[in-house]
Every structure is written in C-alpha cells, then in structure tokens.
C-alpha positions in Angstrom: -11.6 -16.8 18.9 -10.4 -15.6 15.5 -12.6 -16.7 12.5 -10.6 -19.4 10.7 -11.5 -18.2 7.2 -10.5 -14.7 8.0 -7.3 -15.8 9.7 -6.3 -17.8 6.6 -7.0 -14.9 4.3 -5.1 -12.4 6.4 -2.1 -14.7 6.9 -2.1 -15.6 3.2 -2.1 -11.9 2.2 0.9 -11.1 4.4 2.9 -14.2 3.2 2.2 -13.4 -0.4 3.5 -9.9 -0.1 6.6 -10.9 1.9 7.5 -13.7 -0.5 7.0 -11.5 -3.6 9.2 -8.7 -2.2 11.9 -11.1 -1.0 12.1 -12.3 -4.6 12.1 -8.7 -5.9 15.1 -7.9 -3.7 17.0 -10.8 -5.2 16.0 -9.9 -8.7 17.1 -6.3 -8.1 20.5 -7.6 -7.0 20.7 -9.7 -10.2 20.0 -6.6 -12.3 16.7 -7.8 -13.6 14.7 -5.2 -11.7 16.1 -1.7 -12.1 15.4 1.9 -10.9 14.1 2.6 -7.5 12.7 -0.2 -5.3 11.0 0.5 -2.0 10.1 -2.7 0.0 7.4 -3.2 2.5 8.7 -5.9 4.8 7.4 -5.4 8.3 4.3 -3.4 7.3 2.3 -6.3 5.7 -0.3 -6.3 8.5 -1.5 -2.8 7.4 -2.2 -3.7 3.8 -3.5 -7.2 4.5 -5.8 -6.0 7.3 -7.1 -2.8 5.7 -7.6 -3.9 2.1 -9.6 -6.9 3.2 -12.2 -4.5 4.7 -12.9 -2.7 1.4 -15.4 -3.5 -1.3 -14.7 -4.0 -5.1 -16.4 -0.7 -5.9 -14.1 1.2 -3.6 -11.0 2.9 -4.9 -7.4 2.6 -3.6 -4.6 5.2 -4.0 -1.1 4.1 -3.0 2.4 5.5 -2.5 5.7 4.6 -4.1 5.9 1.7 -1.6 2.7 0.2 -3.1 3.5 -3.4 -4.2 1.4 -4.8 -1.3 -1.5 -2.5 -1.9 -1.6 -3.5 -5.6 -1.3 -7.2 -5.0 -3.9 -7.4 -2.2 -6.2 -5.2 -4.1 -6.3 -7.8 -6.8 -3.7 -6.9 -9.4 -2.2 -10.2 -10.5 1.3 -10.9 -9.3 2.3 -11.7 -12.9 1.3 -8.3 -14.0 3.1 -6.6 -11.1 6.3 -8.6 -11.7 6.2 -7.9 -15.5 5.9 -4.2 -14.7 9.0 -4.5 -12.4 10.9 -6.0 -15.2 9.8 -3.2 -17.6 7.9 -5.5 -19.9 4.8 -4.4 -21.8 2.8 -7.2 -20.2 3.0 -5.2 -16.9 0.1 -3.4 -15.4 1.5 -0.1 -16.7 2.9 -1.6 -19.9 6.4 -1.5 -18.4 6.5 2.3 -18.4 6.0 2.8 -14.7 8.1 0.3 -12.9 8.0 -0.3 -9.1 6.6 3.1 -8.1 3.8 3.5 -10.7 1.7 0.3 -10.6 -1.8 1.0 -11.9 -4.9 -1.1 -12.7 -8.2 0.5 -13.5 -9.9 -2.9 -13.5 -9.4 -3.3 -9.7 -9.9 0.5 -9.1 -6.2 0.7 -8.0 -5.3 4.2 -9.0 -1.6 3.9 -8.6 1.5 4.2 -6.8 2.8 7.8 -6.8 6.4 8.8 -6.7 5.6 12.2 -5.3 5.4 12.3 -1.5 1.8 13.0 -0.6 0.9 13.0 -4.3 -2.0 10.6 -3.8 -3.8 12.7 -1.3 -5.4 15.2 -3.7 -6.1 12.4 -6.2 -8.0 10.5 -3.6 -9.9 13.6 -2.5 -10.9 14.2 -6.2 -12.1 10.6 -6.6 -14.1 10.9 -3.5 -15.6 14.3 -4.6 -16.7 12.6 -7.9 -18.4 9.8 -5.9 -20.1 12.3 -3.6 -21.4 14.3 -6.5 -22.7 11.2 -8.2 -24.2 10.0 -4.9 -22.3 6.7 -5.0 -21.7 4.9 -1.8 -18.1 4.3 -2.5 -15.0 4.9 -0.4 -11.5 6.0 -1.6 -8.8 4.6 0.6 -5.6 6.7 0.4 -2.3 5.2 1.7 0.6 7.5 2.6 3.5 7.6 5.0 4.3 9.8 8.0 6.5 12.0 5.8 3.5 13.0 3.8 1.9 14.5 6.8 4.5 17.3 6.7 3.4 18.2 3.1 1.0 21.1 2.6 -1.3 18.9 0.5 -2.0 16.7 3.5 -3.6 19.7 5.3 -5.4 20.9 2.2 -6.8 17.5 1.4 -8.1 16.8 5.0 -9.5 20.3 5.2 -11.4 19.9 1.9 -12.6 16.4 2.7 -13.9 17.6 6.1 -15.6 20.7 4.7 -17.3 18.8 1.8 -17.9 15.6 3.8 -16.1 13.5 1.2 -15.8 9.7 1.6 -12.1 9.4 2.0 -10.3 6.9 4.2 -7.0 8.4 5.0 -4.6 5.6 5.9 -1.3 6.8 7.4 1.4 4.2 7.5 3.6 5.7 10.3 6.8 3.8 10.1 8.6 6.4 12.2 11.1 7.5 9.5 10.3 9.8 6.6 12.9 8.5 4.2 15.8 8.9 6.6 14.6 11.4 9.2 13.1 10.3 12.4 9.6 11.6 13.0 10.5 13.5 16.2 13.3 15.3 14.3 10.9 16.5 11.6 7.5 17.2 13.2 6.8 19.0 16.5 3.5 17.1 16.9 4.3 13.4 16.6 0.7 12.4 17.3 -0.4 12.3 13.7 -4.0 11.4 14.5 -4.1 14.7 16.5 -3.3 16.6 13.3 -6.1 15.0 11.5 -8.5 15.6 14.4 -7.7 19.3 14.2 -9.7 19.3 11.0 -12.6 17.7 12.8 -11.9 14.4 11.0 -12.7 11.3 13.1 -9.6 9.3 13.8 -8.2 6.0 15.2 -4.7 4.9 16.1 -3.9 1.3 15.6 -1.1 -1.2 16.2 0.1 -1.6 12.6 2.0 -4.8 13.5 -1.3 -6.5 14.4 -3.2 -7.6 11.3 -6.4 -8.3 13.1 -6.4 -4.9 14.7 -5.7 -3.3 11.4 -8.7 -5.2 9.9 -11.1 -4.4 12.7 -10.2 -0.7 12.7 -10.6 -0.4 8.9 -14.0 -2.2 9.0 -15.2 0.3 11.6 -13.8 3.3 9.7 -15.4 2.1 6.4 -18.7 1.6 8.1 -18.5 5.1 9.6 -17.8 6.6 6.2 -20.6 4.8 4.5 -23.0 5.8 7.2 -22.0 9.5 7.4 -20.5 10.3 4.0 -17.6 12.1 5.6 -13.8 11.2 5.9 -12.0 9.1 8.5 -8.3 9.0 9.4 -6.4 5.9 10.7 -2.8 6.1 11.9 -1.2 2.6 11.6 1.8 2.6 13.8 4.2 0.2 12.0 7.8 -0.3 11.0 9.8 -1.2 7.9 12.5 -3.8 8.4 14.5 -2.8 5.3 16.0 0.5 4.4 14.0 3.3 2.7 14.9 1.9 -0.7 17.5 -0.5 -2.2 19.8 2.5 -2.7 19.6 3.5 1.0 22.8 2.8 3.1 20.6 3.1 6.2 22.9 5.2 8.3 20.1 7.0 10.2 18.9 4.3 12.6 20.5 1.8 14.9 20.5 -1.9 13.9 19.5 -2.8 17.4 16.3 -0.9 17.0 15.5 -2.8 13.8 16.2 -6.1 15.7 13.7 -5.1 18.4 11.0 -4.4 15.9 11.7 -7.7 14.1 10.6 -9.5 17.2 7.2 -8.1 16.4 7.1 -9.5 12.8 3.4 -9.4 11.9 3.6 -12.7 10.1 5.3 -14.6 12.9 3.2 -13.1 15.7 -0.1 -13.8 13.9 1.0 -17.3 12.9 1.8 -18.0 16.6 -1.5 -16.6 17.8 -3.5 -18.6 15.3 -1.6 -21.8 16.4 -2.1 -21.0 20.1 -5.9 -20.5 19.6 -6.1 -23.6 17.4 -7.3 -21.7 14.4 -4.6 -22.7 11.9 -2.4 -25.7 12.2 1.1 -26.3 10.8 -0.2 -28.0 7.7 -2.4 -25.0 6.8 0.6 -22.7 7.2 2.7 -24.8 5.0 0.0 -24.8 2.3 -0.1 -21.0 2.5 3.6 -20.7 2.2 3.8 -23.2 -0.7 1.0 -21.4 -2.6 2.8 -18.1 -2.2 6.1 -19.7 -3.5 4.3 -21.2 -6.5 2.7 -17.8 -7.3 6.0 -16.0 -7.1 7.8 -18.5 -9.4 4.9 -18.2 -11.9 5.1 -14.4 -11.8 8.9 -14.5 -12.4 8.5 -16.9 -15.3 5.8 -14.7 -16.8 8.0 -11.6 -16.5 11.0 -13.4 -17.9 9.0 -14.4 -20.9 7.5 -10.9 -21.4 8.3 -8.6 -24.3 9.9 -5.2 -24.5 7.7 -2.4 -25.9 8.4 -1.7 -29.6 10.5 1.4 -30.1 7.9 2.7 -32.5 5.6 3.2 -29.5 8.2 5.4 -27.7 6.1 8.6 -28.1 2.7 6.8 -27.7 0.6 8.4 -24.9 3.3 11.0 -24.4 2.2 13.7 -26.8 -1.2 14.2 -28.3 -1.5 16.4 -31.5 -3.6 19.5 -31.0 -6.9 19.5 -32.9 -6.7 21.2 -36.3 -9.2 23.9 -35.1 -6.7 25.3 -32.6 -3.5 24.9 -34.5 
C-alpha cells in the first residue's frame, strides 16, 4: 500500500509542473515568454520522485529543461514565471529566462544552457562539501545527450577517484535534441558507462514516480553512508518536441502516442484510486490548487517590472582594482 501523505505530495508535484508548463506553452504562443523554451511534459515523475528524496542542505544542479527541478526544489512559481517574462522580480532578475533559473536560498544552482555544463559544477560543489566534511549531496540532472560529452566522463572519473558525494541523475528520454540514442552512441546502456568508472548505478522506470522516489532514497542513503557517488538512469520520455522551436521531424507521432499511454500523472492517479489511497475529491483539490498557483504566478509576472536600463552593465563588468591597473 502506498503511503497516503507521500502519494499526495508526489501527485501534487507532478500536477504543479504539468499545469505550469502548459501555461508557459500558451504564454509563449502569445509572445509573453520569449527566447528558448524547453518543456518537461512526460518526465514529471523523475523530478517529483527524486527531489522529494533530498534534504534542504543538499544542492541541485539542473539542465536547460529545469523548470520542474526549480519548482519542486522550492523556488516559488511566482519567481519562476517572472523570470520567464524577463521581469526583475524573477529568480535571476529577468536576465536568465527559461534556461537559467537560479536560487541560492534553496541551493538550486541553476539551469545551464550548455549540454553537460552542470556536471563539473556539481562535481565542484561536492568536492567543497567533502573537503569541509559536510554530509551533503549534490544532485546533478542531465540528459542522455550529455553522456556523449567529454565532461561526463571526466566528472564521473573524478567523483569516483575522490569519492565525492554526487548523485548523477540521467534523464534518458531517448533523444539528444533530435537524434535517437542508438544513432549517436554505440553503448545505449548508460548505466554501464557509469559503472565503467566503478560508480554504483541503478536503472529506473522514469514514468513511475514511486519507483523514481524509492531509487533516489536508496541512492542518497548510499552516498551519505559511503561518501562516494551514485548514478541513476531514469528511462523516461518527453511528450513535446525538444523545444518550442523544434518542428519534431525526427520521431514518429505514433511513437509519442504510445508513450502517452504511460503518462506518469494518469497512471499514478489510477494506481492511487485502485488502492484506495487518494479519492476523486483529493485529486480535484490537487488540480485546483495547481490551477490557483499558476494563475497567481501569471498575475505576479504580468505585474512585474522591467530592469532599469541604468543597470544594463551591472554584474557584467567589474573594474580592476587600482593596484593592478
């Protein structure tokens, strides 16, 4: 039997993410959100399950598809939406937009537009914790495409050699941008690549939120007990194209339809209902709370302010000290 409190939190997390991103897609079409926008629909179980297993003192490093990670880490939806709008009330003062959400208060060390760019950052954060003898974990999220980057191998090798407390979370959605995994990598078992560096691994159904949560709890416990890294491959799927600019010509629509039958929100809701854990009224309350939160976030962003042009160069250049001029 699923714990009722945990079930409600996991379902709520997934619904909040889905509803926020559906609104973001609409706002993008209306021209209120601009630039690149990478949506997470279909992958919600990974963020909802894994982040629920972390502690406040742990750190999280995301990718450019990081809205879910930021929100479920505790960054207010109002702050995220304002950032999407480019308003200075956003978590990065409107300067980062969709791909560069950041919030030191929740130890969310950002989305990163560079594929694999978060891997060395996470390794560095973990090194600092290890040297200070702090029992913290740094969770680093990245896609299957990042596994093809050299920095993936460098980071795992270093984390294994120095026994650094990094939780490597690979969101394998089968397509690195627009290239199928089997067309880009000869070894498609991504956990096997991590294991080659003597890093303990697990492979999880990324469409099952409870499985994602359980695997992450076990991995986090392992890291806290041993001090060394752990790698989880979450096998998941994104329902939308790579980004809002993507015409999605690289995969068959029938394939997407098949994966949609495994929608993590629908399947978990049905499971909870069948086991008598959450009733229809509870689900309606979760959905209404998410809707209210989204509308509040949009109103907050709409009412936000643009950064003064006088601040244009602020934090961009720092004058050199007089002693070295």
